[in-house]
Structures are given as C-alpha cells and as structure tokens.
C-alpha positions in Angstrom: 81.7 62.6 -1.5 79.4 65.5 -2.3 76.4 65.9 0.1 73.3 67.9 -0.6 70.9 69.4 1.9 68.3 66.6 1.6 70.8 63.8 2.0 70.3 63.9 5.8 66.6 63.1 5.5 65.0 59.9 4.1 62.8 60.3 1.1 59.6 60.0 3.1 60.8 62.8 5.3 61.6 65.0 2.4 58.1 64.3 0.9 56.4 65.0 4.2 58.3 68.3 4.7 57.6 69.3 1.1 53.9 68.7 1.4 53.7 70.4 4.8 55.6 73.6 3.6 53.6 73.7 0.4 50.3 73.5 2.4 51.6 76.2 4.7 52.4 78.5 1.7 48.9 78.0 0.2 47.1 78.5 3.6 49.1 81.6 4.4 48.4 83.1 0.9 44.7 82.3 1.2 44.3 84.0 4.6 46.3 87.0 3.4 44.1 87.3 0.3 40.9 86.8 2.3 41.9 89.5 4.7 42.6 92.0 1.8 39.7 90.7 -0.3 37.2 93.4 0.6 39.3 96.2 -0.9 41.5 94.3 -3.3 38.9 92.1 -5.1 39.0 94.3 -8.2 42.7 93.3 -8.5 41.8 89.7 -8.8 42.3 89.5 -12.6 45.9 90.8 -12.7 46.7 88.7 -9.7 45.3 85.7 -11.6 47.6 86.4 -14.6 50.6 86.7 -12.2 49.6 83.4 -10.6 49.4 81.7 -14.0 52.9 83.1 -15.0 54.5 82.0 -11.7 53.0 78.5 -11.9 54.2 78.2 -15.5 57.7 79.3 -14.5 57.8 76.8 -11.6 56.6 74.1 -14.0 59.3 74.9 -16.5 62.0 74.9 -13.9 60.8 71.6 -12.5 60.7 70.1 -16.0 64.2 71.2 -16.8 65.6 69.9 -13.5 63.7 66.7 -13.9 65.2 66.2 -17.3 68.7 66.9 -16.0 68.3 64.4 -13.2 66.8 61.8 -15.5 69.8 62.2 -17.9 72.2 61.6 -15.1 70.2 58.6 -13.9 70.4 57.1 -17.4 74.2 57.8 -17.5 74.6 55.9 -14.2 72.6 53.0 -15.5 74.6 52.8 -18.7 77.9 53.0 -16.8 77.0 49.9 -14.8 76.7 47.9 -18.0 79.8 49.4 -19.4 81.8 48.6 -16.2 80.5 45.0 -16.1 81.5 44.5 -19.7 85.0 46.0 -19.1 85.6 43.9 -16.0 84.3 40.8 -17.8 86.7 41.5 -20.7 89.6 41.9 -18.3 88.6 38.7 -16.5 88.7 36.8 -19.8 91.9 38.3 -21.0 93.5 37.5 -17.6 93.4 33.8 -18.7 96.0 34.6 -21.4 98.6 36.0 -19.0 101.2 33.7 -17.4 101.1 32.3 -13.9 101.4 33.3 -11.1 99.9 36.6 -12.3 96.9 34.9 -13.9 95.5 33.6 -10.6 96.3 36.8 -8.6 94.7 39.0 -11.2 91.5 36.9 -11.4 91.4 36.8 -7.6 91.7 40.6 -7.4 89.0 41.1 -10.2 86.6 38.8 -8.3 87.1 40.8 -5.1 86.8 44.0 -7.1 83.4 43.0 -8.5 82.2 41.9 -5.1 83.1 45.3 -3.7 81.2 47.0 -6.5 78.1 44.9 -6.0 78.2 45.2 -2.2 78.5 48.9 -2.1 75.1 49.5 -3.6 73.2 46.7 -2.0 73.5 47.9 1.6 70.6 49.9 3.2 70.4 53.5 4.0 72.1 53.1 7.4 75.6 54.5 7.3 75.3 54.5 3.5 77.7 57.4 2.9 80.4 55.7 5.0 80.0 52.4 3.2 80.2 54.1 -0.2 83.4 55.9 0.8 84.9 52.7 2.0 83.9 50.9 -1.2 85.5 53.7 -3.3 88.7 53.6 -1.2 88.8 49.8 -1.4 88.2 49.9 -5.2 91.2 52.3 -5.6 93.4 50.0 -3.5 92.5 47.1 -5.8 93.3 49.3 -8.8 96.8 49.8 -7.5 97.3 46.0 -6.9 95.9 45.1 -10.3 98.1 47.7 -12.0 101.2 46.4 -10.2 100.4 43.0 -11.6 99.9 44.5 -15.1 103.3 46.3 -14.8 105.1 43.0 -13.9 103.4 41.2 -16.8 104.5 43.9 -19.2 108.1 44.0 -17.8 108.4 40.2 -18.4 107.4 40.4 -22.0 107.2 44.0 -23.3 106.3 42.8 -26.9 103.4 40.6 -25.8 100.2 41.4 -27.6 98.2 39.6 -25.0 99.8 41.8 -22.2 98.9 44.9 -24.2 95.3 43.8 -24.6 95.1 43.0 -20.8 96.6 46.4 -19.9 94.2 48.2 -22.2 91.1 46.5 -20.7 92.3 47.1 -17.2 92.8 50.8 -18.0 89.2 50.9 -19.2 88.0 49.4 -15.9 89.9 52.1 -13.9 88.5 54.9 -16.2 84.9 53.6 -15.7 85.4 53.7 -12.0 86.2 57.4 -12.2 83.2 58.0 -14.3 80.9 56.1 -11.9 82.2 58.1 -9.0 81.7 61.3 -10.9 78.2 60.7 -12.1 77.1 58.8 -9.0 78.6 60.7 -6.1 79.9 64.1 -7.3 77.5 65.3 -9.9 74.5 66.3 -7.9 71.9 69.1 -8.1 73.4 72.0 -6.3 72.0 73.5 -3.1 71.3 76.9 -4.7 69.2 75.1 -7.5 67.2 73.3 -4.8 66.6 76.6 -3.0 65.4 78.2 -6.2 63.1 75.3 -7.1 61.5 75.2 -3.6 61.4 79.0 -3.3 59.7 79.6 -6.6 57.3 76.6 -6.2 56.2 77.7 -2.7 55.8 81.4 -3.8 53.7 80.2 -6.8 51.5 78.1 -4.5 51.2 80.9 -2.0 50.1 83.3 -4.8 47.5 80.7 -5.9 46.1 80.7 -2.3 46.2 84.5 -2.2 44.3 84.6 -5.5 41.6 82.3 -4.1 41.4 84.3 -0.9 40.9 87.6 -2.7 37.6 86.4 -4.1 36.6 84.5 -0.9 36.6 81.3 -3.0 37.3 78.0 -1.4 38.8 75.7 -4.0 40.5 73.7 -1.2 40.4 70.4 -3.1 42.0 71.9 -6.2 44.7 73.6 -4.2 45.4 70.3 -2.4 45.7 68.5 -5.7 48.2 71.2 -6.9 50.2 70.8 -3.6 50.4 67.1 -4.0 51.3 67.2 -7.7 54.2 69.7 -7.2 55.4 67.7 -4.2 55.4 64.5 -6.1 57.5 66.0 -8.9 60.0 67.4 -6.4 60.3 64.1 -4.6 60.9 62.3 -8.0 63.7 64.8 -8.7 65.1 64.1 -5.3 64.9 60.4 -5.8 66.7 60.6 -9.2 69.4 62.7 -7.7 70.2 60.0 -5.0 72.3 57.4 -6.7 71.9 54.5 -4.2 68.8 55.1 -2.2 65.1 55.4 -2.9 62.7 53.8 -5.3 64.6 54.7 -8.5 67.8 52.8 -7.9 70.3 52.0 -10.7 70.0 48.4 -11.7 73.1 46.5 -10.8 72.1 43.2 -12.4 74.9 43.2 -14.9 77.5 43.3 -12.2 75.6 40.7 -10.1 75.5 38.3 -13.1 79.2 38.9 -13.7 80.0 38.1 -10.0 78.1 34.9 -10.3 80.0 34.0 -13.4 83.3 34.6 -11.7 82.2 32.5 -8.7 81.5 29.7 -11.2 85.2 29.8 -12.1 84.6 30.2 -15.8 
C-alpha cells in the first residue's frame, strides 16, 4: 500500500500545520519587507506584480491538483457501485450452479462482501493494517471462488450457466484490482505535495513582503488568504485519502447488498 507524507498525521493535524507554516511564511515576509521598506519602497510596484503572478501560479496548481484528486474520488465512488453490481450478479447466477458448489459459492460471496464493507467502516486506528488485511483476505477468497468455478466448469464444460457465472466472477476480481489501484496505489506523489506547499508558502511570503515594504498592515486580509489556501490544501488532502476524513466514498451499495445476502434471497 502506497503511503504519502501526510498519511502519518490526522487531517486536523495537517490543517493545523498548514495554517501555522503559512502564517509563519507571511509574518517572515512581512518583517523582511518592513526592514527593507525604507530603501526599497520604490520597488513596491514590481514586487506587487510578482506577488500577483506567484499567487496566480499557486492558484492554478491547486486547481489542477484539486481536479485530479476529485476525478479519482469520483472513480472510487463509481467503482463501489460497479463492484456491488458485479457481486450481486455473481450472487444471483450462483443460484443456477449445482450443489454442493452453489452453497459454498454463496457463502464465500457473503463473506467477501462482509470483508469489503468492514474494511472501510473501521476508524483511523490501525487503518493501514486493517486495509492490508482486507485486501489479503479478499484475494484469498478470490482463489477459493475461482477453485469452485473451475470445478463447476470441469463438470460441465458446455454449460452456458457455468460460463455466465465464471464471467461475472472474473468481473468481480477485475473490479477488486481497480479499487485497489484507485483507492490505495494512485495517490498524489510526494514531489507534487512539496511543489504545492513550496509555491504556496513562497507566494504567501511574498505577499507579506509586499505589505511590509509599504509599512501597510493588512493583517486581516493576509489571514483570510492564509485560511483560504489552507482550506484548499486540506480539501485536496482529504480527497486523496480514500478511507479517512470528511469526504469518504459512500459504501451504501455494498452495505445494501450485504443486507440482501443476509436475507437469504
């Protein structure tokens, strides 16, 4: 499972660190500009143009990264529904295979759905370990289900029902691989995070420097800018975390399927 630098901190910790560092950048820039303001005040105009360009660049980078994270969040959400549909189809088609395979397959599918639901309903504590265990357990169940499918196919190689069951089971396994890819392995890289934070803090620092050159004190405006940029950064962080935070992927489709299976239909 791929881990990124912020994974070791809770979201509130990331937000607090982001706000603190951003404020530090603004204050440091302000005091530096205030110190040089007597001789450099005439350079305020070109510095202002540079500040505007840097803030625009930071905004564009944040917007691009936010869009990328949002698209992956949408992909994870859609895959949950696709997986629930695939498991449900396999569950229904399992009713058409002969015993004793029918009961065994449906038992394994019920357990598989339970594993998928339980993996994302646990809290942050030991979340990574639980997800790794869930992925490993899911792959073990794949092997058991495929063994049952192979035995069904060997008994009646010409069976159309067996072919349909094998096809739906294959789709379940493929969707597992896609969910692991989009949920756990496709993350915003550390060098992109470094660039985002570096450019954002430099831009905010230049904004404080520009204010310090003219001995102005737009502290409220700078605070608003710090909070705004920090909120955008924490939203990107939240979108990039598949199973933690405020923006969690809705698992209701799998939960409903699990209830249906428990009903024995």
